[in-house]
Backbone of each chain as ProteinMPNN parsed JSONL, in Angstrom:
{"seq_chain_A": "MITRMKELRAIRKLTQADLAKRVNVRRETIVFLEKGEYNPSLKLAAKIAKQLESRIEDVFIFDEEELIE", "coords_chain_A": {"N_chain_A": [[-31.62, 2.076, 60.823], [-34.809, 0.747, 60.018], [-37.65, 1.624, 58.201], [-41.187, 1.277, 58.086], [-42.9, 2.764, 57.044], [-43.76, 3.362, 54.596], [-45.053, 1.249, 53.621], [-47.121, 0.721, 55.388], [-48.324, 3.119, 55.057], [-49.434, 2.819, 52.56], [-51.152, 0.912, 52.753], [-53.187, 2.192, 54.253], [-53.89, 3.921, 52.355], [-52.932, 6.383, 52.221], [-51.449, 9.4, 50.906], [-48.132, 10.781, 50.585], [-48.329, 13.52, 50.947], [-50.68, 13.695, 52.489], [-50.288, 12.535, 54.658], [-48.15, 14.116, 55.66], [-49.457, 16.5, 56.055], [-51.348, 15.554, 58.082], [-49.536, 15.173, 60.258], [-48.476, 17.599, 60.52], [-46.001, 18.521, 59.092], [-43.406, 19.064, 56.589], [-43.719, 17.729, 53.235], [-41.331, 16.962, 52.425], [-40.119, 15.951, 54.624], [-41.44, 13.668, 55.362], [-40.671, 12.172, 53.074], [-37.803, 12.045, 53.435], [-37.849, 10.51, 55.983], [-39.041, 8.062, 55.021], [-37.125, 7.215, 53.368], [-35.234, 6.651, 55.223], [-33.299, 8.492, 55.967], [-33.568, 10.207, 58.163], [-33.779, 10.431, 61.54], [-36.553, 10.502, 63.333], [-37.935, 12.846, 65.961], [-39.054, 11.725, 69.082], [-41.638, 12.612, 69.598], [-42.531, 13.259, 66.91], [-42.45, 10.672, 65.905], [-44.095, 9.334, 67.409], [-46.515, 10.585, 66.672], [-46.767, 9.948, 63.949], [-46.953, 7.219, 64.089], [-49.33, 7.062, 65.278], [-51.211, 8.02, 63.341], [-50.76, 6.146, 61.45], [-51.994, 3.986, 62.667], [-50.671, 2.4, 64.181], [-47.922, 0.881, 66.391], [-45.133, 2.728, 67.764], [-42.733, 1.028, 67.711], [-43.41, -0.695, 65.556], [-43.412, 0.81, 63.392], [-40.931, 2.093, 63.014], [-38.123, 0.337, 62.963], [-35.394, -0.741, 64.701], [-31.984, -2.059, 64.405], [-30.749, -4.697, 66.434], [-28.059, -4.554, 66.887], [-27.603, -1.752, 66.507], [-28.924, -0.585, 68.661], [-27.345, -1.551, 70.746], [-24.906, -0.438, 70.313]], "CA_chain_A": [[-33.03, 2.075, 61.129], [-35.786, 0.402, 58.934], [-39.005, 2.117, 58.678], [-42.341, 0.526, 57.396], [-43.91, 3.992, 56.821], [-44.304, 3.49, 53.056], [-45.874, 0.023, 53.463], [-48.252, 1.181, 56.349], [-49.194, 4.492, 54.472], [-50.11, 2.244, 51.391], [-52.247, 0.058, 53.452], [-54.226, 3.079, 54.691], [-54.29, 4.745, 51.115], [-52.461, 7.907, 52.372], [-50.259, 9.875, 50.131], [-47.108, 11.458, 51.441], [-48.774, 14.825, 51.423], [-51.81, 13.536, 53.371], [-49.558, 12.082, 56.028], [-47.502, 15.174, 56.194], [-50.464, 17.415, 56.549], [-51.794, 15.129, 59.402], [-48.704, 15.297, 61.371], [-47.89, 18.968, 60.611], [-44.682, 18.601, 58.721], [-43.329, 19.268, 55.164], [-43.754, 16.576, 52.653], [-39.949, 16.456, 52.329], [-39.681, 15.287, 55.918], [-41.877, 12.255, 54.989], [-39.653, 11.54, 51.93], [-36.601, 11.613, 54.226], [-38.311, 9.416, 56.823], [-39.168, 6.882, 54.316], [-35.725, 6.746, 52.907], [-34.442, 6.294, 56.412], [-32.302, 9.378, 56.107], [-33.71, 10.992, 59.182], [-34.431, 9.863, 62.724], [-37.593, 11.558, 63.911], [-38.046, 13.027, 67.367], [-39.973, 10.803, 69.761], [-42.953, 13.213, 69.3], [-42.926, 13.054, 65.633], [-42.647, 9.181, 65.627], [-45.456, 8.938, 68.007], [-47.838, 11.242, 65.843], [-46.698, 9.151, 62.677], [-47.488, 5.97, 64.375], [-50.887, 7.089, 65.646], [-51.847, 8.204, 62.084], [-50.665, 4.88, 60.824], [-52.667, 3.154, 63.444], [-49.644, 1.183, 64.63], [-47.109, 1.223, 67.538], [-43.76, 3.138, 67.102], [-41.764, 0.048, 67.288], [-43.77, -1.461, 64.41], [-43.212, 1.628, 62.234], [-39.543, 2.313, 63.143], [-37.418, -0.79, 63.648], [-34.091, -0.664, 64.932], [-31.298, -3.376, 64.348], [-30.339, -5.071, 67.773], [-26.735, -3.976, 66.98], [-27.648, -0.304, 66.684], [-29.382, -0.273, 70.01], [-26.378, -1.736, 71.665], [-23.652, 0.569, 70.166]], "C_chain_A": [[-33.852, 1.601, 59.836], [-37.035, 0.984, 59.282], [-40.003, 1.432, 57.496], [-43.325, 1.542, 57.237], [-44.544, 3.812, 55.571], [-45.334, 2.359, 53.082], [-47.322, 0.341, 54.299], [-49.197, 2.282, 55.626], [-49.877, 3.852, 53.219], [-51.242, 1.578, 51.693], [-53.472, 0.884, 53.726], [-54.565, 4.056, 53.507], [-54.011, 6.133, 51.477], [-51.303, 8.16, 51.504], [-49.212, 10.427, 51.1], [-47.671, 12.797, 52.011], [-49.856, 14.724, 52.423], [-51.325, 13.259, 54.739], [-48.95, 13.315, 56.556], [-48.367, 16.333, 56.862], [-51.075, 17.053, 57.91], [-50.866, 15.303, 60.682], [-48.083, 16.68, 61.389], [-46.413, 19.054, 60.241], [-44.583, 18.694, 57.3], [-43.346, 17.874, 54.623], [-42.292, 15.882, 52.464], [-39.524, 15.636, 53.447], [-40.228, 13.88, 55.93], [-40.812, 11.508, 54.142], [-38.326, 11.104, 52.667], [-36.694, 10.493, 55.124], [-38.36, 8.091, 56.143], [-38.064, 6.179, 53.812], [-34.902, 6.257, 53.939], [-33.359, 7.086, 56.454], [-32.492, 10.404, 57.115], [-34.237, 10.239, 60.173], [-35.184, 11.007, 63.374], [-37.409, 11.715, 65.431], [-39.154, 12.091, 67.872], [-41.45, 11.203, 69.453], [-43.601, 12.93, 68.003], [-43.31, 11.568, 65.285], [-43.922, 8.792, 66.176], [-46.751, 9.43, 67.188], [-47.855, 10.43, 64.64], [-47.38, 7.946, 63.054], [-49.023, 6.009, 64.754], [-51.568, 7.23, 64.28], [-51.804, 7.111, 61.321], [-51.34, 3.69, 61.555], [-51.872, 1.944, 63.995], [-48.847, 1.763, 65.902], [-45.675, 1.726, 66.89], [-42.876, 2.277, 66.787], [-42.086, -0.745, 66.033], [-43.412, -0.522, 63.095], [-41.725, 1.977, 61.937], [-38.924, 1.113, 63.739], [-35.841, -0.436, 63.504], [-33.291, -1.974, 65.045], [-30.872, -3.489, 66.016], [-28.925, -4.32, 67.954], [-26.648, -2.533, 67.227], [-28.026, 0.154, 67.999], [-28.353, -0.629, 71.024], [-25.113, -0.748, 71.665], [-23.929, 1.85, 70.895]], "O_chain_A": [[-33.566, 2.047, 58.724], [-37.505, 0.919, 60.418], [-39.681, 1.146, 56.343], [-44.521, 1.256, 57.284], [-45.74, 4.062, 55.421], [-46.436, 2.554, 52.568], [-48.435, 0.183, 53.798], [-50.427, 2.319, 55.618], [-50.919, 4.388, 52.844], [-52.248, 1.632, 50.986], [-54.607, 0.458, 53.51], [-55.434, 4.914, 53.657], [-54.765, 7.028, 51.094], [-50.365, 7.378, 51.348], [-49.444, 10.508, 52.306], [-47.56, 13.158, 53.182], [-49.973, 15.654, 53.221], [-51.856, 13.674, 55.769], [-49.135, 13.631, 57.731], [-48.09, 16.941, 57.896], [-51.314, 17.905, 58.767], [-51.267, 15.512, 61.827], [-47.211, 16.924, 62.223], [-45.632, 19.614, 61.011], [-45.604, 18.43, 56.666], [-43.053, 16.918, 55.342], [-42.074, 14.673, 52.375], [-38.694, 14.737, 53.313], [-39.575, 12.972, 56.446], [-40.232, 10.473, 54.467], [-37.842, 9.981, 52.522], [-35.841, 9.605, 55.139], [-37.794, 7.108, 56.62], [-37.933, 4.955, 53.764], [-33.947, 5.522, 53.688], [-32.345, 6.586, 56.941], [-31.779, 11.408, 57.097], [-35.097, 9.404, 59.894], [-34.739, 12.068, 63.811], [-36.822, 10.861, 66.096], [-40.069, 11.733, 67.13], [-42.32, 10.393, 69.13], [-44.75, 12.52, 67.84], [-44.254, 11.266, 64.555], [-44.726, 8.068, 65.589], [-47.793, 8.784, 67.084], [-48.976, 10.157, 64.211], [-48.365, 7.601, 62.401], [-49.793, 5.074, 64.535], [-52.544, 6.503, 64.095], [-52.7, 6.954, 60.492], [-51.257, 2.547, 61.107], [-52.305, 0.811, 64.203], [-49.063, 2.882, 66.366], [-45.181, 1.303, 65.845], [-42.176, 2.447, 65.789], [-41.206, -1.398, 65.474], [-43.177, -0.996, 61.983], [-41.327, 2.13, 60.782], [-39.145, 0.842, 64.92], [-35.243, 0.002, 62.522], [-33.768, -2.92, 65.672], [-30.707, -2.491, 66.719], [-28.663, -3.622, 68.934], [-25.811, -2.059, 67.995], [-27.532, 1.18, 68.468], [-28.415, -0.083, 72.125], [-24.48, -0.361, 72.648], [-23.09, 2.751, 70.901]]}, "seq_chain_B": "MKSKTALMLFSILSVSLVGGLLFQLYSLLSSDNMTSAQLLLTAATVVVMVILIPVLLNLRKDVKAGIPHDDELSKKVKMFAAGYAYFSSLIIWLVLFAFHSYLQKDDLLMVGLAFMILSFGINWLFVRRKGFQ", "coords_chain_B": {"N_chain_B": [[-42.342, 30.406, 64.214], [-45.253, 31.558, 62.615], [-46.392, 30.443, 59.368], [-47.776, 32.444, 57.829], [-46.92, 34.9, 58.869], [-44.155, 34.589, 58.399], [-44.15, 34.698, 55.717], [-44.88, 37.072, 55.039], [-42.958, 38.733, 56.367], [-40.604, 37.809, 54.911], [-41.408, 38.479, 52.307], [-41.405, 41.444, 52.723], [-38.549, 41.705, 53.225], [-37.556, 40.763, 50.881], [-38.498, 42.832, 48.993], [-37.227, 44.997, 50.021], [-34.581, 44.387, 49.597], [-34.243, 43.768, 46.977], [-35.358, 46.46, 46.099], [-33.219, 48.094, 47.094], [-30.927, 47.24, 45.836], [-31.77, 47.742, 43.169], [-31.938, 50.547, 43.308], [-29.095, 51.132, 43.914], [-28.206, 50.208, 41.566], [-29.396, 51.982, 39.763], [-28.331, 54.43, 40.49], [-25.617, 54.034, 39.821], [-25.858, 53.406, 37.073], [-26.497, 55.952, 36.016], [-24.149, 57.134, 35.633], [-21.819, 57.745, 32.95], [-20.053, 55.764, 31.469], [-20.059, 52.136, 31.379], [-19.069, 50.223, 34.17], [-17.086, 47.727, 35.924], [-18.202, 47.229, 38.275], [-20.779, 48.059, 37.893], [-21.742, 46.061, 36.235], [-21.38, 43.835, 37.78], [-23.276, 44.35, 39.885], [-25.579, 44.604, 38.341], [-25.704, 41.798, 37.691], [-25.897, 40.75, 40.175], [-28.447, 41.485, 40.992], [-30.044, 40.393, 39.239], [-29.653, 37.805, 39.748], [-30.384, 37.542, 42.537], [-33.059, 38.222, 42.122], [-34.037, 36.03, 40.605], [-33.677, 34.071, 42.388], [-35.148, 34.599, 44.503], [-37.788, 34.87, 43.717], [-39.107, 32.345, 42.938], [-38.912, 31.178, 45.509], [-40.378, 32.778, 47.03], [-43.028, 32.306, 45.783], [-43.447, 29.657, 46.314], [-43.56, 29.596, 48.974], [-45.799, 31.066, 49.4], [-47.641, 29.231, 48.115], [-47.524, 27.054, 49.945], [-48.6, 28.355, 52.398], [-51.069, 28.71, 51.545], [-51.862, 26.22, 51.312], [-51.747, 25.169, 53.836], [-49.395, 24.084, 54.796], [-46.692, 23.637, 56.948], [-43.951, 26.059, 57.017], [-41.751, 25.713, 58.291], [-40.432, 23.036, 59.861], [-39.654, 20.037, 62.144], [-37.417, 18.856, 60.762], [-36.392, 20.771, 58.838], [-35.677, 22.916, 60.67], [-33.624, 21.58, 62.053], [-31.953, 21.014, 59.956], [-31.281, 23.736, 59.269], [-29.939, 24.407, 61.563], [-27.717, 22.854, 61.699], [-26.486, 23.489, 59.359], [-25.859, 26.12, 59.973], [-24.068, 25.78, 61.97], [-21.933, 24.507, 60.59], [-21.334, 26.547, 58.84], [-20.42, 28.647, 60.422], [-17.92, 27.687, 61.224], [-16.608, 27.577, 58.563], [-16.81, 30.236, 58.011], [-15.072, 31.368, 59.774], [-12.606, 30.495, 59.037], [-12.683, 31.659, 56.519], [-12.709, 34.44, 57.305], [-10.053, 34.592, 58.405], [-8.571, 34.018, 56.227], [-8.992, 36.128, 54.59], [-8.04, 38.303, 56.194], [-5.352, 37.728, 56.031], [-5.001, 38.618, 53.478], [-5.361, 41.48, 53.756], [-3.814, 43.725, 53.19], [-4.144, 43.934, 50.546], [-6.568, 44.613, 50.076], [-9.18, 47.008, 50.384], [-10.846, 48.402, 53.366], [-13.626, 48.51, 53.216], [-14.124, 46.761, 51.217], [-13.12, 44.453, 52.051], [-14.947, 43.818, 54.135], [-17.286, 43.525, 52.724], [-16.773, 41.343, 51.075], [-15.993, 39.537, 52.952], [-18.756, 39.156, 54.329], [-20.292, 38.383, 52.203], [-19.224, 35.919, 51.55], [-19.785, 34.613, 53.869], [-22.646, 34.396, 53.757], [-22.965, 32.939, 51.367], [-21.561, 30.664, 52.205], [-23.333, 29.615, 54.167], [-25.504, 29.122, 52.697], [-24.266, 27.151, 50.849], [-23.781, 25.193, 52.766], [-26.211, 24.512, 53.823], [-27.496, 23.483, 51.608], [-25.985, 21.23, 51.312], [-26.305, 19.752, 53.743], [-28.985, 19.414, 53.701], [-29.241, 17.608, 51.449], [-27.656, 15.572, 52.324], [-28.956, 14.379, 54.539], [-30.005, 12.966, 57.805], [-28.704, 10.696, 59.827]], "CA_chain_B": [[-43.006, 31.506, 63.434], [-46.327, 31.142, 61.75], [-46.361, 30.671, 58.054], [-48.274, 33.871, 57.412], [-45.834, 35.865, 59.313], [-42.957, 34.337, 57.627], [-44.243, 34.862, 54.189], [-44.981, 38.629, 55.238], [-41.464, 39.044, 56.594], [-39.948, 37.405, 53.731], [-41.833, 39.573, 51.244], [-40.886, 42.749, 53.01], [-37.202, 41.58, 53.188], [-37.162, 40.785, 49.339], [-38.834, 43.888, 48.233], [-36.278, 45.943, 50.312], [-33.186, 43.911, 48.899], [-34.281, 44.092, 45.458], [-35.294, 47.776, 45.896], [-31.986, 48.642, 47.434], [-30.181, 46.915, 44.541], [-32.183, 48.606, 42.063], [-31.524, 51.962, 43.606], [-27.903, 51.245, 43.645], [-27.983, 50.097, 40.077], [-29.934, 53.083, 39.054], [-27.178, 55.503, 40.623], [-24.401, 53.581, 39.063], [-26.135, 53.524, 35.63], [-26.678, 57.151, 35.695], [-22.796, 57.549, 35.201], [-21.601, 57.441, 31.581], [-19.628, 54.454, 31.024], [-20.306, 50.832, 32.194], [-17.814, 49.741, 34.875], [-17.26, 46.22, 36.342], [-19.031, 47.325, 39.568], [-22.19, 48.069, 37.361], [-22.089, 44.607, 35.704], [-21.469, 42.997, 38.942], [-24.455, 44.647, 40.532], [-26.779, 43.963, 37.524], [-25.784, 40.365, 37.75], [-26.416, 40.315, 41.635], [-29.858, 42.047, 41.1], [-30.827, 39.338, 38.475], [-29.576, 36.533, 40.597], [-31.334, 37.574, 43.575], [-34.55, 38.184, 41.744], [-34.134, 34.717, 40.041], [-33.75, 33.061, 43.463], [-36.234, 34.983, 45.408], [-39.303, 34.842, 43.12], [-39.703, 31.053, 43.055], [-38.974, 30.898, 46.828], [-41.712, 33.576, 47.632], [-44.252, 31.692, 45.129], [-43.396, 28.277, 46.867], [-44.048, 29.895, 50.433], [-47.163, 31.531, 49.265], [-48.434, 28.048, 47.77], [-47.475, 26.426, 51.2], [-49.276, 28.984, 53.189], [-52.474, 28.588, 51.104], [-52.266, 24.646, 51.444], [-51.713, 24.903, 55.201], [-48.149, 23.323, 55.067], [-45.813, 24.568, 57.784], [-42.723, 26.394, 56.385], [-40.654, 25.183, 59.198], [-40.726, 21.857, 60.698], [-38.566, 19.545, 62.855], [-36.404, 18.646, 59.965], [-36.05, 22.144, 58.294], [-34.99, 23.627, 61.859], [-32.378, 20.87, 62.32], [-31.045, 21.483, 58.752], [-30.685, 25.253, 59.31], [-29.13, 24.478, 62.861], [-26.313, 22.123, 61.361], [-26.002, 24.425, 58.283], [-25.397, 27.379, 60.669], [-22.856, 25.361, 62.66], [-20.894, 24.49, 59.521], [-21.11, 27.882, 58.189], [-19.633, 29.333, 61.338], [-16.458, 27.306, 61.05], [-16.017, 28.035, 57.413], [-16.629, 31.712, 58.063], [-13.744, 31.613, 60.701], [-11.516, 30.196, 58.007], [-12.678, 32.717, 55.359], [-12.14, 35.747, 57.806], [-8.59, 34.454, 58.65], [-7.739, 34.236, 55.02], [-9.159, 37.597, 54.249], [-7.206, 39.246, 57.153], [-4.105, 37.654, 55.579], [-4.829, 39.419, 52.344], [-5.864, 42.657, 54.181], [-3.087, 44.755, 52.657], [-4.319, 44.11, 48.95], [-7.981, 45.075, 49.863], [-9.761, 48.212, 51.24], [-11.52, 47.853, 54.494], [-15.127, 48.296, 52.837], [-14.263, 45.637, 50.214], [-12.869, 43.255, 52.805], [-16.1, 43.403, 54.9], [-18.416, 43.074, 51.808], [-16.377, 40.034, 50.571], [-16.428, 38.449, 54.137], [-20.192, 39.015, 54.439], [-20.931, 37.537, 51.018], [-18.835, 34.551, 51.692], [-20.59, 34.087, 54.994], [-23.956, 34.139, 53.145], [-22.58, 31.936, 50.393], [-21.081, 29.435, 52.911], [-24.413, 29.242, 54.857], [-26.291, 28.609, 51.457], [-23.754, 25.781, 50.559], [-23.891, 24.035, 53.839], [-27.673, 24.272, 53.879], [-27.867, 22.428, 50.371], [-25.232, 20.047, 51.543], [-26.938, 19.159, 54.914], [-30.311, 18.919, 53.114], [-28.974, 16.43, 50.543], [-27.05, 14.342, 53.09], [-29.958, 13.811, 55.45], [-29.623, 12.765, 59.15], [-28.873, 9.3, 60.281]], "C_chain_B": [[-44.021, 30.975, 62.613], [-45.993, 31.333, 60.238], [-46.581, 31.978, 57.354], [-47.275, 35.0, 57.657], [-44.483, 35.638, 58.642], [-42.902, 34.799, 56.208], [-44.311, 36.573, 54.246], [-43.478, 39.097, 55.437], [-40.515, 38.971, 55.558], [-40.199, 38.314, 52.622], [-41.224, 40.886, 51.48], [-39.345, 42.77, 52.799], [-36.762, 41.534, 51.658], [-37.481, 41.875, 48.797], [-37.776, 44.937, 48.728], [-34.768, 45.572, 49.79], [-33.317, 44.339, 47.598], [-34.585, 45.744, 45.203], [-34.013, 48.504, 46.096], [-30.972, 48.459, 46.151], [-30.48, 47.707, 43.402], [-31.816, 50.02, 42.245], [-30.0, 52.167, 43.19], [-27.409, 51.173, 42.237], [-28.117, 51.332, 39.272], [-28.906, 54.429, 39.213], [-26.09, 55.281, 39.951], [-24.68, 53.811, 37.497], [-26.27, 54.828, 35.05], [-25.125, 57.868, 35.217], [-22.806, 57.196, 33.712], [-21.347, 56.058, 31.151], [-19.768, 53.182, 31.911], [-19.034, 50.199, 32.798], [-18.225, 48.253, 35.45], [-18.17, 46.262, 37.555], [-20.588, 47.165, 38.944], [-22.691, 46.679, 36.959], [-22.189, 43.659, 36.839], [-22.749, 43.181, 39.727], [-25.727, 44.293, 39.725], [-26.848, 42.511, 37.741], [-26.346, 39.923, 39.054], [-28.005, 40.581, 41.547], [-30.566, 40.872, 40.249], [-30.678, 38.052, 39.181], [-30.491, 36.48, 41.647], [-32.635, 37.474, 43.255], [-34.886, 36.703, 41.278], [-34.479, 33.809, 41.328], [-34.901, 33.325, 44.357], [-37.706, 34.676, 44.871], [-39.704, 33.455, 43.245], [-39.866, 30.594, 44.657], [-40.322, 31.534, 47.417], [-43.114, 32.736, 46.979], [-44.471, 30.359, 46.027], [-43.981, 28.4, 48.386], [-45.372, 30.225, 50.393], [-48.059, 30.183, 49.051], [-48.468, 27.238, 49.33], [-48.484, 27.021, 52.29], [-50.894, 28.631, 52.982], [-52.95, 27.057, 51.403], [-52.241, 24.305, 52.929], [-50.446, 24.13, 55.772], [-47.321, 24.198, 55.937], [-44.595, 24.9, 56.976], [-41.715, 25.878, 57.125], [-41.123, 24.096, 59.944], [-39.565, 21.223, 61.435], [-37.325, 19.43, 62.067], [-35.689, 19.757, 59.367], [-35.29, 22.955, 59.364], [-33.611, 22.861, 62.087], [-31.283, 21.184, 61.222], [-30.393, 22.784, 58.841], [-29.597, 25.237, 60.621], [-27.684, 23.85, 62.365], [-25.682, 23.023, 60.252], [-25.204, 25.617, 59.028], [-24.054, 27.176, 61.316], [-21.621, 25.298, 61.822], [-20.332, 25.792, 59.016], [-20.124, 28.767, 59.168], [-18.132, 29.013, 61.289], [-15.886, 27.615, 59.788], [-15.741, 29.518, 57.277], [-15.399, 32.039, 58.86], [-12.622, 31.624, 59.773], [-11.461, 31.401, 56.914], [-12.121, 34.117, 55.867], [-10.757, 35.579, 57.944], [-7.96, 34.681, 57.308], [-7.839, 35.668, 54.422], [-8.216, 38.673, 55.016], [-5.797, 38.965, 56.659], [-3.894, 38.411, 54.428], [-5.253, 41.0, 52.592], [-5.122, 43.876, 53.464], [-3.456, 45.083, 51.174], [-5.754, 44.642, 48.838], [-8.235, 46.265, 50.839], [-10.709, 47.628, 52.213], [-13.123, 47.652, 54.089], [-15.113, 46.893, 52.011], [-14.124, 44.418, 51.141], [-14.042, 42.884, 53.623], [-17.259, 42.884, 53.881], [-18.069, 41.613, 51.424], [-16.587, 39.06, 51.801], [-17.822, 38.196, 54.231], [-20.678, 38.028, 53.394], [-20.358, 36.183, 51.078], [-19.608, 33.968, 52.85], [-21.923, 33.457, 54.545], [-23.855, 32.948, 52.327], [-22.385, 30.607, 51.091], [-22.363, 28.8, 53.647], [-25.225, 28.385, 53.851], [-25.694, 27.121, 51.153], [-24.002, 24.687, 51.468], [-25.244, 23.685, 53.988], [-28.027, 23.231, 52.637], [-27.162, 21.171, 50.738], [-25.902, 19.127, 52.691], [-28.218, 18.576, 54.51], [-30.132, 17.721, 52.314], [-28.585, 15.256, 51.42], [-28.126, 13.656, 53.96], [-29.242, 13.692, 56.867], [-29.762, 11.404, 59.532], [-29.022, 9.174, 61.784]], "O_chain_B": [[-43.772, 29.995, 61.911], [-45.355, 32.327, 59.891], [-45.83, 32.501, 56.531], [-46.903, 35.829, 56.826], [-43.776, 36.61, 58.378], [-41.894, 35.194, 55.621], [-43.714, 37.219, 53.384], [-42.932, 39.821, 54.604], [-39.718, 39.874, 55.302], [-39.27, 38.877, 52.044], [-40.584, 41.443, 50.588], [-38.845, 43.75, 52.247], [-35.783, 42.154, 51.244], [-36.704, 42.147, 47.882], [-37.413, 45.766, 47.893], [-33.913, 46.44, 49.616], [-32.583, 45.201, 47.114], [-34.103, 46.284, 44.207], [-33.717, 49.446, 45.361], [-30.365, 49.38, 45.604], [-29.619, 48.279, 42.732], [-31.38, 50.642, 41.276], [-29.617, 53.033, 42.403], [-26.483, 51.836, 41.77], [-27.344, 51.725, 38.398], [-28.713, 55.261, 38.327], [-25.507, 56.239, 39.441], [-23.836, 54.331, 36.767], [-26.201, 54.989, 33.832], [-25.02, 58.916, 34.579], [-23.671, 56.452, 33.251], [-22.168, 55.32, 30.606], [-19.581, 53.266, 33.125], [-18.119, 49.738, 32.115], [-19.349, 47.751, 35.437], [-18.878, 45.282, 37.785], [-21.42, 46.365, 39.373], [-23.793, 46.222, 37.262], [-23.029, 42.759, 36.834], [-23.278, 42.182, 40.214], [-26.733, 43.804, 40.239], [-27.937, 41.982, 37.961], [-27.106, 38.96, 39.155], [-28.749, 39.771, 42.1], [-31.658, 40.459, 40.64], [-31.615, 37.254, 39.172], [-31.308, 35.566, 41.754], [-33.395, 36.769, 43.919], [-35.98, 36.225, 41.58], [-35.383, 32.973, 41.323], [-35.542, 32.422, 44.895], [-38.622, 34.288, 45.596], [-40.825, 33.336, 43.739], [-40.746, 29.817, 45.028], [-41.145, 30.934, 48.11], [-44.122, 32.583, 47.668], [-45.602, 30.057, 46.407], [-44.692, 27.546, 48.916], [-46.141, 29.766, 51.238], [-49.083, 30.03, 49.715], [-49.563, 26.865, 49.752], [-49.129, 26.251, 53.002], [-51.721, 28.37, 53.856], [-54.106, 26.728, 51.667], [-52.688, 23.213, 53.281], [-50.397, 23.645, 56.902], [-47.243, 25.403, 55.7], [-44.183, 24.015, 56.226], [-40.696, 25.565, 56.511], [-42.142, 24.188, 60.628], [-38.489, 21.819, 61.386], [-36.259, 19.824, 62.539], [-34.458, 19.746, 59.357], [-34.328, 23.636, 59.008], [-32.58, 23.503, 62.289], [-30.113, 21.504, 61.428], [-29.209, 22.976, 58.564], [-28.593, 25.95, 60.651], [-26.63, 24.401, 62.68], [-24.474, 23.26, 60.252], [-24.077, 25.975, 58.687], [-23.13, 27.989, 61.311], [-20.543, 25.816, 62.115], [-19.144, 26.046, 58.823], [-19.208, 29.462, 58.729], [-17.255, 29.876, 61.307], [-14.696, 27.929, 59.78], [-14.795, 30.012, 56.664], [-14.739, 33.026, 58.534], [-11.813, 32.549, 59.69], [-10.432, 31.96, 56.537], [-11.349, 34.827, 55.223], [-10.12, 36.555, 57.55], [-6.971, 35.404, 57.186], [-6.905, 36.245, 53.867], [-7.757, 39.689, 54.494], [-4.982, 39.875, 56.814], [-2.78, 38.893, 54.229], [-5.461, 41.704, 51.604], [-5.744, 44.901, 53.185], [-3.198, 46.155, 50.626], [-6.184, 45.065, 47.764], [-7.611, 46.444, 51.884], [-11.302, 46.57, 52.005], [-13.786, 46.743, 54.59], [-15.995, 46.047, 52.158], [-14.9, 43.468, 51.042], [-14.207, 41.686, 53.852], [-18.031, 41.974, 54.184], [-18.943, 40.747, 51.441], [-17.213, 38.003, 51.716], [-18.17, 37.015, 54.219], [-21.348, 37.03, 53.663], [-21.052, 35.27, 50.633], [-20.055, 32.827, 52.739], [-22.284, 32.316, 54.836], [-24.594, 31.988, 52.547], [-22.923, 29.576, 50.685], [-22.449, 27.575, 53.73], [-25.566, 27.221, 54.062], [-26.388, 26.105, 51.182], [-24.34, 23.547, 51.149], [-25.487, 22.517, 54.292], [-28.787, 22.276, 52.797], [-27.703, 20.092, 50.493], [-26.008, 17.91, 52.546], [-28.563, 17.449, 54.864], [-30.908, 16.788, 52.518], [-29.086, 14.139, 51.291], [-28.141, 12.429, 54.062], [-28.139, 14.19, 57.096], [-30.891, 10.914, 59.576], [-29.17, 8.066, 62.299]]}, "name": "protein", "num_of_chains": 2, "seq": "MITRMKELRAIRKLTQADLAKRVNVRRETIVFLEKGEYNPSLKLAAKIAKQLESRIEDVFIFDEEELIEMKSKTALMLFSILSVSLVGGLLFQLYSLLSSDNMTSAQLLLTAATVVVMVILIPVLLNLRKDVKAGIPHDDELSKKVKMFAAGYAYFSSLIIWLVLFAFHSYLQKDDLLMVGLAFMILSFGINWLFVRRKGFQ"}
């Protein structure tokens, strides 16, 4: 999974801590998500996408192969 | 569990644990010569205090900043760590029972419980570092 969280967060001038507070998670969770080391729940993905004013599929991008497996 | 409740519970548990250790240490130290048990308990008390103080301070900082102490990822990490710790504990107990003739019942239980806690801690660190794909 590729995530565009860092890029979208930078556009909106949000720090990791700001985003974490807005979606009610710890900052470490945002770090894990940005590194692609954690797949969020649908609810958290939706919350993050909303805060980044984007659609879920624009924030979290899956390879076609990953979806077929 | 809310962060404030967690902080309160954690503080009470920490004070009870450190208090208990200090009480045990005091009763052991009142005897004349220093035994290995006294040294072990002193080391345990110091280690527990060194670990607990930063954890408590961090938790307090999080509560003040309004950051949740437990979120989706930390719950998942705990769940996975508990699962791994369960299997490692089974092995540890089997090994300990194999050596039961060399140990007294009390020591066996203490060592087993200590290994269970240690195994959870190690697994927690491992899972936290590894992440989830």
